[in-house]
N, C-alpha and C positions, 0 to 999 in steps of 0.2 A: 170641169171647173178648174182643173190644174193648169189650163192654158191661160187663165186670167193673169194679166201682168200687174205688177205693183204700180201704184200711182206714183209718178216721179216728181211732179210739181205740186207741192202741198202749200205753196206760199201765195199770199195776196200779190197783186200786181206791184212790181218794184217801184214804179213811178208814183204810186199812192202810198205805199207803206213807208218809204223813206221820209215822208212828210209828217209822220206822227210816231208816237211811241206805243201804239196799240199792237196786239198780238200779230206777228208776221204771218202766222198760218191762217189759211182760209178754213172755214167750217165745212167739213165733209158732209155730203148729203146721205140720207138713210140708205138709198140704194147703193151708193158707193161703199158705205160701211159694211153692208150685208155682203156685197160682192167681194170686198177685200177679206172679210172674216172667213169667207168660204175657201180662201186659199190655204188656210190652216189644214194640215194633213192628218191631224189627230195621231201624231207619231206614237209608236209603241214605247219609245223612250223619248219623252219631251225634253230635249236639251234646254229649251227656253226656260222651263220651270226649274229643272234640277241644277243646271250649270250656269244659266244666264242670269236669272233674277236673284239678287241677294236677299230679297224679302220672301222668296218662295211662292210668288203668285202662281195660281193654278191657271195658266194662260190658255191652254187648249179648251178648257171648259168655259172660260169667259168668252173666247172667240166663238164657240158654238152657240152660246146664248145670244150673242149679237147676231149671228147668222139667222137665228130663229126670231129675231126682233123682240127678244124678251130681255129688256134692259133691267128690269127688277131682279131677275135671276143673275144677270151679268154683274150687277152691283153687289149682290149678296156674296157672290164668289170672290170678286175683287176685294171687297172690304173685309173679308174673313182673314186675309193675310196682310193687308196694307191699310194703315190708319189714315194716311193722307195722300192718296194717289193723285190728287189734283196737282201736287207739286212734281212728283216724279214723271207724270205723263207730259209735263212741259219742259223740264230741264234735264231729264236723264238722257244719257247718250244711247239708251236702249241696248243694254248688254244682252237682253233677251233676244232681240232681233239678230244680234251677231251670232248667237248660239242656235238660232232657228235653223232647222234642217234645210229649208229652202235657201238659206244663205250660202249653201254650197254652190248654188247657181247664181249667187250675188243678187238675189231678189227675195229677201226675207219677207215674211208677213208683216204688215204695218201694225205691230203690236202696240207701240206707243200711242199712235193716233186712235186706235180702237179703245185703249184704256182712257184716253182723254175724253172721247165721245161718251163712254159709259159713265164717267164721273159727272160730266155736265148734264147728261140726261137724268141722272140720279138726283142732282140738285133741283133740276127743273121740275121733276115729277114728285118731289117731296120724299124721296126714299132715304135721304141723309138726315139723321136725327142726332140729338145730343147723346152722350155716352150713358149707357145704362150700367150701373154697378150691381153685380149679382151679390156681392158681399160688401159690408161696410166695417172697416177697422178704425181704431182710434189712433193708429200710428200716423205720424206726419212726416212728409218728405219735402225737402227744399231742392228744387232743380235750378241750378245757376246757368243761365244762358237760354235764350228763347229762339235759338236757331233750329235747323232741321232735327238734329239729334235731341236737343232739349225738349222741343215740342213733342216729338215722338215718345220720348221717355215719360213725359207728363201724362200723355194719353194712356200709355200702357199701365202705369202705376195707378192712375185714377180708375181705370177699367177694372183693375184687380181689387179695388176697394179702399185704397189709401187716400188720405187727405194730402193734396199736392198744392204747393205754392211755387210759382216760377218767378225768379228774379232776373231782371234784364236791365242793363245799363242804358240802353237806348230808350227813346220815347215810345217806340212800337216794337212788337214782336216780329220775328222772322229771320233775324241775323242776316247772313249773306243772301237769303232768299229775297229779303226786302231791300237791303242796302247795297248789295253787290250785283245781283242779276238784273239787267235792264227790264223795263216794263214790256218791251217788244218780245221778250221771251216769257215773262211771267208778270202779268198785270197784278198790281198790289191789292186790288179788291178781292182777288182770289185768296190771298193770304188772310185778309181781314175776315172774310166769310168763315174761314176755319177757326180763327181765334174767337170770334163771336160764339161759335158752337162750343168751344172748349170752356169759355166763361159761363155760358148757359148751363153746361153740364155741372159746373161746380169747381172747376180748377181756378185757383186764384193767381192773379198776376200782379207783380209789383215792379213798375217801370221806373226809369230814371234812377236806378239804384245800382251803383257800382260796388261790387264786393271788394273789400280792402280799402275803400275810400269812404263811402257813405255808410257802410255797415261791415263789420268784421266777419270773416269766415268762422272764427272761433265762436262768436255769438250764435251764428246759425247752427254750428255743430252742437251747441248746448240746447238750443230751442227745438231742434228737429230730431227725430229718431234716425234719420239717414240723410246724407247729402249726396246729390248727384251733380257733378260738374260737367258741363257741356259747352265750353267756351270756344271750341274750335281751335284754329291755329292762327292767332292774331298777329304773329310776327311775319311781315312780308320779307321775301328775299331781296336784298339790295344789290346795287351794282356800284362797287367802289372803284371808279376810275376818275381820272383828272377832270375837274369841272363839275363833279357831282353836287357841289354846294350851290350851284347857280339856281336862280328862281325859275319857276315854271317847269321844273322836273318833279313829277309827282308819282307816287305809287298809284297803281290802277284804281284801287278802291276809293281813293280820294276823289278821283274824277267820276267814277260810276255812282258813288253815293251822293255826290252833289246833284247830279241829274235826277236821281231817284227821290231825293228829299225835296227838290223843287216840285216834281209831279205830285208828291205826297203832301205838299203845302207845309212842310216843316220849315222851309226857308222861302223867301220871296224873290231871291235873286241867285243865279248860279254862282257858286264859288269859283268854278273853272269853266270858262266859256271859250270855245275854240273856233267860233265863227270867223271865217276868212283867214284862218291861221294854217301854218304848216305843222302837221302833227307827225311825230314819230312814236311808234309803239314798240317796245322791246319785249318780246315774248310772243310765241306763235300759238299758244293754247287758247282755251275757251275764253279766259279773261281778256286776253289780247283781242280776240274776235269781238267781245262785248264792247271794248273800247273803240274798235273800228266802227261798229254799227252806231254807237252813240255819237262819235265824231261826225259821221255822215249826216246824222239827223240834226246835229248842231251846225251843219253847213261849213265844215272845215274846207279850206282851199285845196290842200293836198294831204294825203294820209299814207304813211309808209309803215308797214309792219315788218319787223326784223326778227328772224329766228336763227339761233346758233346752229341748230340741227340741220342736216341736209334735207332737201325736198323729198318727201316720201314718194314711192312709186304710185302711179295712178290706180293700179290694181294691187290686190293683196300680195305682200311679199312672201316668198317661200319660207322666210324665217318665222312666220306666224300662220301656220295652216289652220283651217277651220277645225274645231270651234274656238281657237284662241282669239283674243282680241286682235284685230288685224293691224299690221303696220302698213298703212296706205294713206294716201292724201285725203284729208278731211276738208270739205268746203262748206262752211256755214252759210246761213242766209245773208249774214253781213258781208262775207267775202264775195258773194254774188252781186252785192250792191256797189262795190267800188273799192278803191284803195290799191296799193301796190304791195305785194308780198315778196320779201327778199329772204332767201334761204342761205344757210351756211355762212353767216356773217358774224364777226366778233366786234363788239363795241370797244373802242379804244380811248375815246376822249370826247368830252363835251366842250364846245366853244361858247363864249358869251360876250356880250357888251352891256355895260351899265348894270352888271349883276344879273342879267337874264340870259338864258340859253338862246343861242342863235343857230347852232349847227352841231352835228354829231359826226365823228370820224368812225368809220368801220373798215375792217379788212376781211378778205375772203378766208374761209376755213376749208382746208383740204382734208376730207374725211377718209378714214380707212374702214373697209367693210369686211364682215365675215363672209365665208363662202356662200352662205344662203341670203346675203344681202342686208344683214343687220349692221347699222353704224356702230363702230367701236371707239375710235379716238380721232382727233384731228390735229393738224398743225396749221399755223397761220402762213398764208402765202405772201412772201416778200414782194413788195412793189404793187400790191393790190389796194392800197389806201384809197378810200372814197369818202367824200364829205357830203352830207345831206343837210339841207336847210331844216331847222326845227325851231318853231316858236314855242312849242310845248312838247315835252317828252313824258310818256307814261310807261312806268316799269311794271310789267305784268309777268314776273318770273316765278310766280308761285309763293308758297308760304313755308316758313321754317319751323313753326310750332309755337309752343308756349314759352313765355318769358319766365326764366327760373327765379327771377326776383319779384314776381307778382305775388298775389295773395296765396298762391298754392303753398308757398314755403311756410306760411303761418300755421298750416294744419299738417305740416310734416310730409308733404308730398314731394317726390323727387322728379325732376325733369331729366330725361335721358339725353344722350348726345344728338338725337334726331328731333328733340323738342316735344317728345311724347310723355304723357303722364299716366301711370298705371293706378288702378284703384288701391285703396287701403281698406279692403272689405272687412277686416277684423274690427275696424273702428267705425264702420258704417259710412265710409267715404268712398264713393264710386265715381269713375270717369267714363265717358262714352263719346262716340263719334270721332271726329278728326283729332280731338284733343288726346284721345287714347291711341288711335291707330296711325296718326299722321295724316297729312293732307290727302283727301280722296274725293269721291263723288257724294252728292246729296243722298242718293239711294243707299250707298254703303254706310254713311253716317247713321241713317235711319235704321238700317239692318243691325248695326252694332248696338244702337240703343235698345232695339227689340230684344237682343240677346242679353245685354247687361241687365235689363229690367228683371229677368228671371233670377239673377244673382241678388238683386236688391230685395225682391220678393222673398227669397229664401232666407236672407239675413233678417228681415223684419219679422218673419214668422218664427224665427228662432229666439227672439228677444223675450 
């Protein structure tokens, strides 16, 4: 069985998938899933579980249940540690697979796809049910923000027996899951399916309610026994170079949310439409990749993605040996579909006519590396100026954190230099997810909520 290779192509045909916003991945068949799960070696020390997965999923046991074609058992194992695996199995970069022992050979077990199959089989067979409360307490908790960490927190606290109300400024729940991640990675009916279950369980949601504007944080503090803030990192990193004020230069989420809201029928016309246009994306990470895939589906004429960092090696760098997260070239499904990737480029200026951007100036960056290949610093190369046509520019350079002048100051919370906000547990105010830790992954935001929920529980039981 150990001679079985990992399935390399998990995507639908490119010619068809770029014509829609449906899931880019094909559905793996039962025999494929059983065969792939059999590649799990049942390691004496399962690094996938202990080092890889922030939620502590018991991966070898789940894999074995799939191998036995026992999806009810697999679901019971998975759901014992993860409240919403339908999200992580679609958008997680699979830290577990990186830590998999077989990744020493660069062919880890397909843990993410196996998890996704277990989730969908569980919903199909009716194994997924509303939350059962073993205890019921009179204590009430308000969760502010219905993104990944807020939803996870609401689930945890309700499961423990508390009354939970989630406040969300948007029309629907999901946060970046709904308004940032494209449907071709996470179709939004998957989110709504979970929200419906949370509502059926008894968790209350109040949408279209912005704290500090529609309702004060101080009022919530008086009304509830505890507050949990889970608003993420709403401040995007900007690029302050000449010409930044020109029109058609947008933050990535403005572009991505426009497309998602159109699909979700919140709007009837795209706010940003790049059909037939020259698009430049600044930022080489996942969000930049999402802008690329969305631009391709909107039929942009040309798409260029710019990254200031040097191109990573095609194989794992010696600077990040297993089981560390590898420094190596990542190629997403969107990158396979088209566009041009430029590495080690510094944006210098935006050009425009009639108030709209028309081009972008970039120069080459010469990087210095450590002895084991890790990029350290760069200098700009004189005489390397290049101008690229740009009808639209999307800035996908990450997020800075929480605005110190937002409603958090009304309840005496402090924002540190990195935009993070710690809990004020003595007063029953807690923070979780990216808001507390800084910008990170969906799975880490959920794991943080899982841990902070224990602190909230301890506080409430002490009242």
